[in-house]
Backbone of each chain as ProteinMPNN parsed JSONL, in Angstrom:
{"seq_chain_A": "XXXXXXXXXXXXXXXXXXXXXXXXXXXXXXXXXXXXXXXXXXXXXXXXXXXXXXXXXXXXXXXXXXXXXXXXXXXXXXXXXXXXXXXXXXXXXXXXXXXXXXXXXXXXXXXXXXXXXXXXXXXXXXXXXXXXXXXXXXXXXXXXXXXXXX", "coords_chain_A": {"N_chain_A": [[-27.93, -39.464, 21.986], [-29.069, -36.648, 20.225], [-28.715, -33.23, 20.677], [-30.131, -30.093, 19.978], [-28.875, -26.93, 20.029], [-30.117, -23.673, 20.641], [-29.711, -20.623, 18.686], [-27.077, -18.976, 16.709], [-25.128, -20.907, 14.375], [-21.83, -21.607, 15.074], [-19.696, -22.589, 13.659], [-18.171, -23.818, 10.642], [-19.483, -26.199, 8.434], [-18.143, -27.053, 6.276], [-15.663, -29.103, 5.045], [-15.55, -30.677, 7.3], [-14.596, -33.597, 9.022], [-12.524, -34.164, 7.408], [-8.958, -33.969, 6.66], [-7.461, -31.666, 8.826], [-6.9, -28.275, 7.846], [-3.96, -26.39, 7.973], [-4.028, -23.656, 7.613], [-6.553, -22.992, 8.134], [-7.55, -21.51, 10.263], [-6.889, -18.676, 9.949], [-8.037, -18.321, 7.478], [-10.696, -18.85, 8.028], [-11.228, -16.759, 9.763], [-10.963, -14.565, 8.014], [-13.077, -15.186, 6.362], [-15.223, -14.927, 8.031], [-15.278, -12.277, 8.995], [-16.028, -9.608, 7.108], [-14.751, -7.148, 6.706], [-12.223, -7.522, 7.615], [-9.858, -8.128, 5.949], [-9.612, -5.591, 4.73], [-9.128, -3.815, 6.883], [-6.867, -5.009, 8.063], [-5.124, -4.843, 5.91], [-4.857, -2.098, 5.712], [-3.642, -1.462, 8.173], [-1.246, -2.99, 8.19], [0.88, -3.106, 5.498], [0.018, -5.151, 2.767], [-1.032, -7.168, 4.347], [-3.756, -7.708, 4.143], [-3.983, -9.102, 1.739], [-2.406, -11.291, 2.366], [-4.01, -12.526, 4.296], [-5.984, -13.469, 2.676], [-4.676, -15.392, 1.385], [-3.184, -14.706, -0.831], [-0.322, -14.815, -1.594], [1.845, -14.015, -3.296], [1.008, -11.576, -4.498], [0.544, -10.095, -2.172], [3.124, -10.001, -1.051], [4.566, -8.528, -2.999], [3.158, -6.097, -2.9], [3.569, -5.367, -0.222], [6.388, -5.115, -0.148], [6.774, -3.039, -2.004], [5.319, -0.85, -0.878], [6.407, -0.635, 1.703], [9.106, -0.149, 1.01], [8.87, 2.315, -0.251], [7.993, 3.924, 1.856], [10.137, 3.663, 3.696], [12.291, 4.618, 2.145], [11.41, 7.225, 1.85], [11.645, 8.159, 4.491], [14.396, 7.831, 4.731], [15.263, 9.789, 3.038], [15.0, 11.958, 4.57], [12.375, 12.783, 4.812], [9.281, 14.373, 5.828], [7.127, 13.495, 8.501], [3.841, 14.193, 8.777], [2.656, 16.081, 11.48], [0.692, 17.683, 12.469], [-2.155, 19.718, 11.53], [-1.929, 22.579, 10.083], [-2.716, 24.035, 7.889], [-4.729, 23.617, 4.863], [-3.249, 22.073, 3.034], [-1.435, 20.77, 4.694], [-3.238, 19.245, 6.1], [-4.209, 17.537, 4.118], [-1.858, 16.209, 3.518], [-1.444, 14.902, 5.925], [-3.611, 13.176, 5.975], [-2.902, 11.512, 3.852], [-0.537, 10.428, 4.941], [-1.628, 9.028, 7.103], [-2.694, 6.88, 5.824], [-0.725, 4.993, 5.82], [-1.065, 3.451, 8.037], [-0.083, 1.392, 10.695], [2.622, 1.834, 10.263], [2.897, 4.596, 10.09], [1.997, 5.367, 12.644], [3.849, 4.079, 14.323], [6.173, 5.285, 13.37], [5.685, 7.936, 14.119], [5.602, 7.595, 16.895], [8.221, 6.832, 17.406], [9.529, 9.061, 16.717], [10.469, 9.472, 14.129], [11.566, 10.75, 10.898], [11.928, 14.035, 9.42], [11.72, 17.224, 11.13], [11.405, 19.529, 9.799], [11.284, 20.461, 6.394], [14.162, 20.872, 4.628], [15.958, 20.46, 2.563], [16.053, 19.622, -0.985], [15.788, 16.866, -1.504], [14.537, 16.036, 0.797], [12.024, 17.028, 0.425], [11.173, 15.413, -1.701], [11.189, 13.034, -0.263], [9.144, 13.453, 1.614], [6.935, 13.434, -0.097], [7.122, 10.814, -1.024], [6.445, 9.387, 1.291], [3.796, 10.197, 1.726], [2.589, 9.28, -0.649], [3.09, 6.56, -0.407], [1.321, 5.956, 1.651], [-1.143, 6.49, 0.372], [-1.074, 4.598, -1.683], [-1.141, 2.335, -0.117], [-3.721, 2.428, 0.867], [-5.121, 1.987, -1.509], [-4.277, -0.631, -1.998], [-5.369, -1.937, 0.229], [-8.1, -1.607, -0.243], [-8.27, -3.119, -2.545], [-7.808, -5.662, -1.471], [-10.15, -5.897, -0.013], [-12.001, -5.93, -2.102], [-11.293, -8.345, -3.285], [-12.034, -10.03, -1.226], [-14.823, -9.661, -1.121], [-15.536, -10.631, -3.549], [-15.697, -9.058, -5.787], [-13.507, -8.875, -7.31], [-11.186, -11.137, -8.803]], "CA_chain_A": [[-29.007, -38.481, 21.784], [-28.586, -35.401, 19.622], [-29.446, -32.057, 21.158], [-29.946, -28.902, 19.145], [-28.824, -25.722, 20.821], [-30.611, -22.501, 19.91], [-28.707, -19.587, 18.39], [-26.362, -19.145, 15.438], [-24.112, -21.945, 14.274], [-20.555, -20.892, 15.16], [-18.641, -23.284, 12.939], [-18.513, -24.153, 9.275], [-19.503, -27.649, 8.224], [-17.308, -27.335, 5.114], [-14.382, -29.721, 5.365], [-15.593, -31.47, 8.528], [-14.321, -35.01, 8.803], [-11.361, -34.307, 6.541], [-7.707, -33.564, 7.301], [-7.52, -30.222, 9.128], [-6.015, -27.398, 7.1], [-3.237, -25.576, 8.946], [-4.359, -22.24, 7.414], [-8.004, -22.842, 8.28], [-7.845, -20.482, 11.255], [-6.877, -17.334, 9.364], [-8.998, -18.309, 6.377], [-11.999, -18.779, 8.661], [-11.37, -15.383, 10.259], [-11.2, -13.695, 6.852], [-14.408, -15.482, 5.829], [-16.245, -14.488, 8.985], [-15.32, -10.819, 9.078], [-15.879, -9.083, 5.748], [-13.859, -5.993, 6.648], [-10.912, -7.84, 8.197], [-8.753, -7.861, 5.006], [-9.491, -4.142, 4.507], [-8.503, -3.199, 8.06], [-5.509, -5.572, 8.195], [-4.343, -4.28, 4.803], [-4.544, -0.7, 6.035], [-2.711, -1.406, 9.305], [0.05, -3.55, 7.779], [0.859, -3.259, 4.038], [0.033, -6.522, 2.236], [-1.637, -8.141, 5.269], [-5.079, -8.078, 3.636], [-3.782, -10.143, 0.723], [-1.905, -12.491, 3.052], [-5.16, -13.175, 4.93], [-6.741, -14.153, 1.617], [-3.717, -16.368, 0.839], [-2.595, -14.213, -2.087], [1.026, -14.584, -1.084], [2.681, -13.274, -4.256], [0.53, -10.187, -4.594], [0.768, -9.471, -0.865], [4.557, -9.727, -0.881], [4.942, -7.415, -3.885], [2.562, -4.859, -2.366], [4.259, -5.025, 1.032], [7.748, -4.651, -0.459], [6.695, -1.728, -2.68], [4.854, 0.203, 0.028], [7.426, -0.472, 2.752], [10.291, 0.485, 0.426], [8.58, 3.721, -0.494], [7.943, 4.587, 3.167], [11.493, 3.691, 4.27], [13.096, 5.552, 1.341], [10.951, 8.572, 2.215], [12.294, 8.52, 5.755], [15.842, 7.925, 4.49], [15.505, 11.072, 2.36], [14.668, 12.983, 5.574], [11.019, 13.28, 4.589], [8.571, 14.789, 7.041], [5.856, 12.858, 8.872], [2.98, 15.31, 9.213], [2.287, 15.938, 12.894], [-0.494, 18.489, 12.754], [-2.741, 20.3, 10.334], [-2.037, 24.025, 10.227], [-3.511, 24.506, 6.752], [-5.394, 22.549, 4.095], [-2.239, 21.185, 2.444], [-0.942, 19.924, 5.793], [-4.299, 18.294, 6.43], [-4.212, 16.515, 3.061], [-0.638, 15.411, 3.719], [-1.624, 14.026, 7.092], [-4.538, 12.112, 5.549], [-2.073, 10.58, 3.082], [0.356, 9.732, 5.888], [-2.422, 8.089, 7.91], [-2.902, 5.677, 5.001], [0.323, 4.0, 6.113], [-1.495, 2.619, 9.167], [0.84, 1.24, 11.826], [3.926, 2.415, 9.917], [2.841, 6.014, 10.46], [1.874, 5.498, 14.1], [5.142, 3.693, 14.905], [7.109, 6.348, 12.987], [5.411, 9.096, 14.995], [5.978, 7.244, 18.273], [9.685, 6.79, 17.502], [10.071, 10.376, 16.354], [11.183, 9.386, 12.852], [11.251, 11.804, 9.938], [12.448, 15.37, 9.744], [10.726, 18.166, 11.647], [11.229, 20.591, 8.816], [11.897, 20.134, 5.101], [15.176, 21.903, 4.362], [16.65, 20.205, 1.288], [15.151, 19.147, -2.04], [15.502, 15.429, -1.359], [13.578, 15.879, 1.898], [10.704, 17.261, -0.162], [10.834, 14.154, -2.392], [10.914, 12.038, 0.778], [7.802, 13.71, 2.165], [5.963, 12.948, -1.105], [7.211, 9.346, -1.024], [5.706, 8.876, 2.454], [2.366, 10.441, 1.488], [2.122, 8.388, -1.719], [3.083, 5.196, 0.149], [0.052, 5.839, 2.38], [-2.258, 6.423, -0.577], [-0.994, 3.291, -2.354], [-1.557, 1.327, 0.859], [-5.187, 2.442, 0.895], [-5.542, 1.318, -2.747], [-4.029, -2.067, -1.816], [-6.34, -2.452, 1.207], [-9.402, -1.679, -0.925], [-8.161, -4.269, -3.452], [-8.005, -6.857, -0.635], [-11.586, -5.94, 0.299], [-12.691, -6.363, -3.323], [-11.041, -9.79, -3.419], [-12.83, -10.709, -0.19], [-16.25, -9.625, -1.447], [-15.749, -11.306, -4.826], [-15.763, -8.113, -6.91], [-12.298, -9.115, -8.11], [-10.693, -12.506, -8.566]], "C_chain_A": [[-28.412, -37.167, 21.247], [-29.407, -34.243, 20.148], [-29.144, -30.881, 20.255], [-29.988, -27.669, 20.03], [-29.367, -24.561, 20.023], [-29.479, -21.519, 19.632], [-27.957, -19.903, 17.122], [-25.329, -20.271, 15.498], [-22.76, -21.258, 14.203], [-19.412, -21.625, 14.487], [-19.124, -23.585, 11.537], [-18.484, -25.663, 9.127], [-18.617, -28.043, 7.048], [-15.985, -27.952, 5.568], [-14.388, -30.55, 6.631], [-15.358, -32.935, 8.198], [-13.162, -35.244, 7.874], [-10.114, -33.875, 7.31], [-7.744, -32.072, 7.595], [-6.477, -29.43, 8.359], [-5.295, -26.482, 8.09], [-3.513, -24.08, 8.791], [-5.837, -21.963, 7.659], [-8.365, -21.723, 9.249], [-7.939, -19.098, 10.658], [-7.899, -17.229, 8.237], [-10.421, -18.139, 6.933], [-12.273, -17.368, 9.179], [-11.727, -14.444, 9.122], [-12.583, -13.929, 6.273], [-15.499, -14.917, 6.74], [-16.39, -12.969, 9.0], [-15.005, -10.207, 7.718], [-14.827, -7.984, 5.675], [-12.464, -6.276, 7.199], [-9.753, -7.629, 7.209], [-8.521, -6.371, 4.757], [-8.731, -3.49, 5.668], [-7.065, -3.697, 8.231], [-4.592, -4.981, 7.128], [-3.965, -2.833, 5.057], [-3.485, -0.637, 7.14], [-1.31, -1.882, 8.916], [0.017, -3.778, 6.263], [0.952, -4.738, 3.604], [-0.698, -7.528, 3.109], [-3.02, -8.595, 4.796], [-4.982, -9.195, 2.609], [-3.263, -11.424, 1.36], [-3.061, -13.254, 3.704], [-5.969, -13.977, 3.916], [-5.868, -15.156, 0.857], [-3.245, -16.0, -0.566], [-1.16, -13.821, -1.76], [1.882, -13.722, -2.006], [2.298, -11.818, -4.324], [0.814, -9.444, -3.294], [2.228, -9.096, -0.67], [4.987, -8.539, -1.735], [4.399, -6.08, -3.366], [3.301, -4.41, -1.115], [5.648, -4.46, 0.753], [7.702, -3.247, -1.079], [6.352, -0.619, -1.691], [5.876, 0.456, 1.146], [8.663, 0.237, 2.217], [10.062, 1.977, 0.243], [8.588, 4.509, 0.823], [9.357, 4.748, 3.739], [12.393, 4.655, 3.483], [12.7, 6.998, 1.637], [11.597, 9.047, 3.511], [13.793, 8.704, 5.561], [16.207, 9.229, 3.79], [15.191, 12.246, 3.287], [13.31, 13.62, 5.303], [10.328, 13.564, 5.911], [7.332, 13.918, 7.257], [4.968, 13.97, 9.425], [2.493, 15.079, 10.639], [1.035, 16.743, 13.252], [-0.997, 19.095, 11.466], [-2.931, 21.795, 10.547], [-2.841, 24.643, 9.073], [-4.031, 23.309, 5.962], [-4.37, 21.558, 3.526], [-1.66, 20.228, 3.493], [-1.967, 18.84, 6.128], [-4.334, 17.163, 5.401], [-2.996, 15.6, 3.196], [-0.787, 14.44, 4.874], [-2.579, 12.88, 6.759], [-3.769, 11.053, 4.754], [-1.169, 9.766, 3.987], [-0.4, 8.682, 6.699], [-2.735, 6.808, 7.143], [-1.869, 4.604, 5.257], [-0.009, 3.126, 7.318], [-0.473, 2.592, 10.288], [2.209, 1.845, 11.539], [3.979, 3.875, 10.365], [2.826, 6.178, 11.977], [3.193, 5.154, 14.793], [6.189, 4.77, 14.607], [6.949, 7.583, 13.854], [5.891, 8.821, 16.405], [7.495, 7.26, 18.449], [10.34, 8.12, 17.121], [10.857, 10.358, 15.054], [10.763, 10.533, 11.933], [11.752, 13.152, 10.4], [11.332, 16.244, 10.308], [10.4, 19.243, 10.622], [11.928, 20.183, 7.517], [12.881, 21.237, 4.742], [15.917, 21.695, 3.051], [15.669, 19.584, 0.298], [14.784, 17.685, -1.849], [14.521, 15.17, -0.216], [12.152, 16.116, 1.397], [10.25, 16.025, -0.946], [10.414, 13.108, -1.357], [9.527, 12.198, 1.376], [6.728, 13.194, 1.214], [5.958, 11.423, -1.147], [6.351, 8.771, 0.113], [4.201, 9.039, 2.241], [1.838, 9.453, 0.441], [2.131, 6.929, -1.251], [1.772, 4.957, 0.904], [-1.131, 5.698, 1.436], [-2.268, 5.078, -1.305], [-1.435, 2.18, -1.406], [-3.081, 1.265, 0.957], [-5.732, 1.733, -0.344], [-5.394, -0.207, -2.596], [-5.043, -2.674, -0.841], [-7.726, -2.579, 0.579], [-9.403, -2.854, -1.907], [-8.38, -5.572, -2.679], [-9.489, -7.013, -0.294], [-12.383, -6.422, -0.927], [-12.486, -7.856, -3.587], [-11.916, -10.563, -2.442], [-14.308, -10.768, -0.559], [-16.562, -10.276, -2.785], [-15.888, -10.374, -6.013], [-14.587, -8.308, -7.847], [-11.811, -10.521, -7.813], [-9.175, -12.517, -8.477]], "O_chain_A": [[-27.406, -36.662, 21.745], [-30.636, -34.257, 20.079], [-28.006, -30.705, 19.819], [-30.988, -27.392, 20.692], [-29.101, -24.47, 18.825], [-28.422, -21.577, 20.262], [-28.156, -20.958, 16.519], [-24.74, -20.54, 16.545], [-22.56, -20.397, 13.346], [-18.252, -21.298, 14.735], [-20.325, -23.606, 11.269], [-17.579, -26.329, 9.628], [-18.361, -29.229, 6.836], [-15.275, -27.371, 6.389], [-13.348, -31.084, 7.017], [-15.87, -33.446, 7.202], [-12.833, -36.39, 7.569], [-10.2, -33.465, 8.468], [-8.031, -31.282, 6.696], [-5.326, -29.847, 8.231], [-5.932, -25.868, 8.945], [-3.266, -23.31, 9.719], [-6.32, -20.855, 7.427], [-9.384, -21.057, 9.07], [-8.946, -18.412, 10.832], [-8.543, -16.195, 8.058], [-11.233, -17.392, 6.387], [-13.382, -16.848, 9.057], [-12.652, -13.639, 9.226], [-13.206, -13.003, 5.752], [-16.555, -14.487, 6.276], [-17.504, -12.446, 9.016], [-13.874, -10.275, 7.237], [-14.09, -7.896, 4.693], [-11.619, -5.382, 7.246], [-8.754, -7.013, 7.578], [-7.382, -5.933, 4.593], [-7.804, -2.709, 5.451], [-6.158, -2.912, 8.507], [-3.435, -4.658, 7.398], [-2.886, -2.387, 4.666], [-2.541, 0.149, 7.053], [-0.313, -1.254, 9.27], [-0.796, -4.57, 5.786], [1.85, -5.467, 4.027], [-0.964, -8.642, 2.659], [-3.409, -9.741, 5.025], [-5.794, -10.121, 2.604], [-3.636, -12.521, 0.943], [-3.091, -14.485, 3.67], [-6.555, -15.01, 4.237], [-6.271, -15.694, -0.174], [-2.946, -16.871, -1.382], [-0.833, -12.638, -1.663], [2.564, -12.805, -1.549], [3.146, -10.932, -4.222], [1.27, -8.3, -3.312], [2.538, -8.009, -0.183], [5.689, -7.648, -1.257], [5.093, -5.064, -3.392], [3.623, -3.232, -0.959], [6.044, -3.453, 1.34], [8.495, -2.376, -0.719], [7.006, 0.423, -1.664], [6.171, 1.601, 1.488], [9.212, 1.118, 2.878], [10.932, 2.796, 0.537], [9.121, 5.616, 0.892], [9.728, 5.824, 4.206], [13.161, 5.414, 4.073], [13.551, 7.886, 1.672], [12.039, 10.191, 3.615], [14.397, 9.606, 6.142], [17.328, 9.719, 3.93], [15.124, 13.392, 2.843], [13.107, 14.814, 5.525], [10.728, 13.069, 6.964], [6.586, 13.638, 6.32], [5.306, 14.608, 10.421], [1.979, 14.008, 10.962], [0.4, 16.469, 14.27], [-0.343, 18.999, 10.427], [-3.935, 22.236, 11.105], [-3.548, 25.635, 9.252], [-3.811, 22.155, 6.329], [-4.6, 20.349, 3.538], [-1.427, 19.05, 3.224], [-1.621, 17.691, 6.399], [-4.47, 15.991, 5.753], [-3.088, 14.386, 3.013], [-0.319, 13.304, 4.813], [-2.381, 11.75, 7.207], [-3.958, 9.853, 4.955], [-1.048, 8.552, 3.823], [0.111, 7.591, 6.952], [-3.009, 5.771, 7.746], [-2.097, 3.433, 4.952], [0.701, 2.157, 7.589], [-0.044, 3.639, 10.775], [2.885, 2.315, 12.454], [4.968, 4.33, 10.939], [3.541, 7.014, 12.529], [3.609, 5.838, 15.727], [6.99, 5.126, 15.471], [7.928, 8.2, 14.272], [6.504, 9.676, 17.044], [8.0, 7.649, 19.502], [11.56, 8.269, 17.2], [11.8, 11.131, 14.884], [9.749, 11.192, 12.157], [11.97, 13.389, 11.588], [10.156, 16.04, 10.009], [9.297, 19.787, 10.58], [13.027, 19.628, 7.542], [12.495, 22.394, 4.572], [16.45, 22.649, 2.484], [14.607, 19.091, 0.677], [13.626, 17.3, -2.008], [13.763, 14.201, -0.253], [11.201, 15.496, 1.873], [9.086, 15.633, -0.87], [9.429, 12.393, -1.539], [8.821, 11.218, 1.616], [5.74, 12.597, 1.642], [4.9, 10.81, -1.29], [5.624, 7.797, -0.079], [3.424, 8.131, 2.538], [0.773, 8.862, 0.62], [1.272, 6.147, -1.657], [1.183, 3.88, 0.805], [-2.022, 4.881, 1.67], [-3.327, 4.488, -1.521], [-2.035, 1.195, -1.837], [-3.659, 0.189, 1.11], [-6.691, 0.967, -0.249], [-6.267, -0.969, -3.01], [-5.522, -3.788, -1.054], [-8.443, -3.546, 0.838], [-10.429, -3.513, -2.081], [-9.055, -6.479, -3.165], [-10.017, -8.125, -0.286], [-13.315, -7.216, -0.8], [-13.394, -8.543, -4.055], [-12.469, -11.61, -2.778], [-14.97, -11.784, -0.345], [-17.732, -10.457, -3.125], [-16.164, -10.823, -7.125], [-14.65, -7.955, -9.025], [-11.998, -11.035, -6.71], [-8.576, -13.574, -8.282]]}, "seq_chain_B": "XXXXXXXXXXXXXXXXXXXXXXXXXXXXXXXXXXXXXXXXXXXXXXXXXXXXXXXXXXX", "coords_chain_B": {"N_chain_B": [[22.012, 9.712, 5.131], [19.822, 9.419, 2.394], [20.33, 10.479, -0.822], [19.023, 10.795, -3.653], [19.24, 11.538, -7.212], [17.084, 13.798, -9.043], [16.003, 12.443, -11.224], [16.515, 9.748, -10.541], [14.893, 9.568, -8.307], [12.412, 9.862, -9.522], [12.332, 7.516, -11.061], [12.383, 5.513, -9.072], [10.012, 6.131, -7.696], [8.166, 5.722, -9.788], [8.541, 2.993, -10.22], [7.668, 1.681, -7.801], [5.036, 2.652, -7.538], [3.949, 1.713, -9.928], [4.038, -1.058, -9.6], [2.118, -1.419, -7.572], [-0.162, -0.323, -8.825], [-0.394, -2.062, -11.024], [-0.94, -4.567, -9.803], [-3.299, -4.034, -8.404], [-5.13, -3.057, -10.253], [-5.665, -4.848, -12.291], [-6.674, -8.224, -13.291], [-5.477, -10.764, -13.975], [-2.216, -12.382, -13.729], [-0.569, -11.945, -16.028], [-1.763, -9.732, -17.279], [-1.543, -7.936, -15.213], [1.241, -7.579, -15.089], [1.741, -6.448, -17.61], [0.228, -4.088, -17.465], [1.457, -2.827, -15.321], [3.996, -2.398, -16.396], [3.292, -0.668, -18.456], [2.311, 1.537, -16.986], [4.677, 2.27, -15.667], [6.321, 3.006, -17.825], [4.834, 5.172, -18.78], [4.937, 6.944, -16.574], [7.733, 7.525, -16.416], [8.299, 8.438, -19.013], [6.571, 10.646, -19.219], [7.651, 12.265, -17.26], [10.152, 12.867, -18.376], [9.405, 14.214, -20.729], [7.961, 16.409, -19.681], [10.0, 17.605, -18.229], [11.782, 18.452, -20.248], [10.05, 20.237, -21.537], [9.683, 22.192, -19.541], [12.305, 23.061, -19.336], [12.717, 24.204, -21.865], [10.794, 26.205, -21.837], [11.729, 27.815, -19.796], [13.992, 28.963, -20.9]], "CA_chain_B": [[20.862, 10.253, 4.382], [19.743, 8.973, 1.0], [20.131, 11.66, -1.667], [18.977, 10.437, -5.08], [19.01, 12.65, -8.152], [15.662, 13.955, -9.347], [15.599, 11.37, -12.138], [16.498, 8.485, -9.777], [13.695, 9.603, -7.462], [11.267, 9.606, -10.414], [12.344, 6.096, -11.446], [11.975, 4.735, -7.89], [8.589, 6.412, -7.498], [7.43, 5.057, -10.864], [8.642, 1.538, -10.024], [6.807, 1.218, -6.705], [3.636, 2.976, -7.851], [3.51, 0.844, -11.03], [3.795, -2.407, -9.045], [0.827, -1.395, -6.871], [-1.22, -0.126, -9.83], [-0.524, -3.288, -11.82], [-1.578, -5.63, -9.017], [-4.65, -3.697, -7.946], [-6.057, -2.648, -11.315], [-5.898, -5.917, -13.271], [-7.055, -9.492, -12.657], [-4.587, -11.914, -14.2], [-0.799, -12.006, -13.599], [-0.005, -11.41, -17.281], [-2.292, -8.384, -17.481], [-0.947, -7.098, -14.162], [2.609, -7.25, -15.5], [1.701, -5.534, -18.755], [-0.275, -2.785, -17.023], [2.514, -2.243, -14.503], [5.031, -1.925, -17.323], [2.694, 0.478, -19.159], [2.31, 2.663, -16.031], [6.067, 2.667, -15.434], [6.773, 3.727, -19.026], [4.146, 6.469, -18.828], [5.494, 7.795, -15.515], [9.086, 7.976, -16.75], [8.247, 9.214, -20.26], [5.949, 11.955, -18.982], [8.614, 13.081, -16.486], [11.182, 13.364, -19.301], [8.781, 15.197, -21.637], [7.673, 17.634, -18.913], [11.279, 18.241, -17.881], [12.247, 19.18, -21.438], [9.12, 21.356, -21.759], [10.002, 23.252, -18.566], [13.621, 23.574, -19.687], [12.582, 25.069, -23.036], [9.998, 27.385, -21.444], [12.563, 28.658, -18.923], [15.073, 29.623, -21.652]], "C_chain_B": [[20.943, 9.826, 2.921], [19.423, 10.189, 0.126], [20.132, 11.285, -3.144], [18.861, 11.693, -5.943], [17.509, 12.718, -8.418], [15.177, 12.8, -10.226], [15.529, 10.023, -11.406], [15.26, 8.42, -8.888], [12.451, 9.3, -8.291], [11.183, 8.122, -10.754], [11.892, 5.218, -10.268], [10.475, 4.892, -7.627], [7.755, 5.645, -8.514], [7.418, 3.54, -10.651], [7.643, 1.058, -8.963], [5.328, 1.483, -7.01], [3.106, 2.037, -8.939], [3.222, -0.578, -10.537], [2.414, -2.441, -8.379], [-0.32, -1.228, -7.869], [-1.464, -1.417, -10.618], [-1.298, -4.358, -11.061], [-3.038, -5.301, -8.705], [-5.637, -3.41, -9.086], [-6.337, -3.715, -12.365], [-6.091, -7.252, -12.564], [-6.029, -10.617, -12.794], [-3.124, -11.476, -14.128], [-0.203, -11.396, -14.873], [-0.474, -9.971, -17.521], [-1.758, -7.417, -16.429], [0.445, -6.628, -14.576], [2.606, -6.22, -16.626], [1.218, -4.144, -18.341], [0.759, -2.057, -16.16], [3.614, -1.651, -15.363], [4.56, -0.657, -18.052], [2.71, 1.722, -18.252], [3.728, 3.186, -15.819], [6.574, 3.503, -16.616], [6.129, 5.102, -19.094], [4.694, 7.444, -17.788], [6.824, 8.404, -15.969], [9.056, 8.867, -17.997], [7.641, 10.595, -20.001], [6.876, 12.856, -18.163], [9.672, 13.669, -17.408], [10.605, 14.462, -20.2], [8.518, 16.517, -20.883], [8.958, 18.368, -18.524], [11.825, 19.054, -19.053], [11.358, 20.397, -21.712], [9.457, 22.516, -20.811], [11.35, 23.879, -18.871], [13.506, 24.568, -20.857], [11.78, 26.34, -22.698], [10.878, 28.346, -20.636], [13.639, 29.4, -19.676], [14.65, 30.951, -22.242]], "O_chain_B": [[22.006, 9.872, 2.302], [18.395, 10.842, 0.301], [21.15, 11.445, -3.817], [18.446, 12.755, -5.479], [16.762, 11.807, -8.06], [14.097, 12.25, -10.013], [14.599, 9.247, -11.622], [14.652, 7.362, -8.73], [11.552, 8.586, -7.846], [10.1, 7.537, -10.74], [11.108, 4.287, -10.453], [9.768, 3.917, -7.372], [6.767, 5.0, -8.163], [6.4, 2.886, -10.879], [6.866, 0.135, -9.209], [4.475, 0.629, -6.765], [1.952, 1.614, -8.885], [2.28, -1.222, -10.998], [1.638, -3.372, -8.593], [-1.336, -1.915, -7.766], [-2.609, -1.808, -10.844], [-2.205, -4.981, -11.61], [-3.903, -6.177, -8.738], [-6.849, -3.511, -8.895], [-7.171, -3.503, -13.246], [-5.727, -7.409, -11.398], [-5.753, -11.333, -11.831], [-2.814, -10.324, -14.431], [0.574, -10.444, -14.804], [0.311, -9.107, -17.914], [-1.547, -6.236, -16.706], [0.79, -5.454, -14.438], [3.364, -5.25, -16.602], [1.744, -3.137, -18.815], [0.917, -0.839, -16.251], [4.105, -0.552, -15.103], [5.323, 0.291, -18.239], [3.072, 2.815, -18.689], [3.954, 4.396, -15.794], [7.172, 4.563, -16.432], [6.79, 6.086, -19.425], [4.894, 8.624, -18.079], [7.02, 9.618, -15.917], [9.701, 9.915, -18.037], [8.142, 11.598, -20.508], [6.884, 14.072, -18.352], [10.055, 14.828, -17.254], [11.229, 15.503, -20.405], [8.817, 17.599, -21.389], [8.996, 19.598, -18.495], [12.27, 20.189, -18.884], [11.856, 21.462, -22.077], [9.509, 23.673, -21.228], [11.532, 25.084, -18.692], [14.12, 25.634, -20.837], [12.066, 27.417, -23.222], [10.77, 29.563, -20.789], [14.169, 30.383, -19.16], [15.45, 31.618, -22.898]]}, "name": "protein", "num_of_chains": 2, "seq": "XXXXXXXXXXXXXXXXXXXXXXXXXXXXXXXXXXXXXXXXXXXXXXXXXXXXXXXXXXXXXXXXXXXXXXXXXXXXXXXXXXXXXXXXXXXXXXXXXXXXXXXXXXXXXXXXXXXXXXXXXXXXXXXXXXXXXXXXXXXXXXXXXXXXXXXXXXXXXXXXXXXXXXXXXXXXXXXXXXXXXXXXXXXXXXXXXXXXXXXXXXXXXXXXX"}
């Protein structure tokens, strides 16, 4: 006897009765939650593309953004900790684009407290731009998810 | 501490930014590569031109 339960169907009938796909779990998650690639991409560089199984693009984005962030720190760049004026506020917004990288960096006390040499100024810009590029990459993952881009 | 020259910093910046621009602004791998290369060339060329302009203005 077949019983029909009320409420939304919580599984996809696509692919039922076939060999289970080992990536079906993450793919299903990305299909269910529209904003998951956007949020994952913001938190971890390249993660949005990985969720959508764009391995090559995700790897290149992750390597580029991570390298820029790490080189910024290696140049003694500053992680903005507060917003005393408008420029600081804009810098902090850029830094926040790095997602978990920024939060972990703040928690570990990475980055210089004060910019004292020229290369440290370059480093600060590297970190801010890495955050902005990460936001661009996360939005790209969202566009791939919604079908605006292939 | 990593201390690149100004030009090395420009080249590194251009490289990483161009990779992201190429991937996010174009659809096919070939067009991504070409756009990334175009962005990289523009970044580096404009840095050289502006550097010479500032050098000549400062004299």
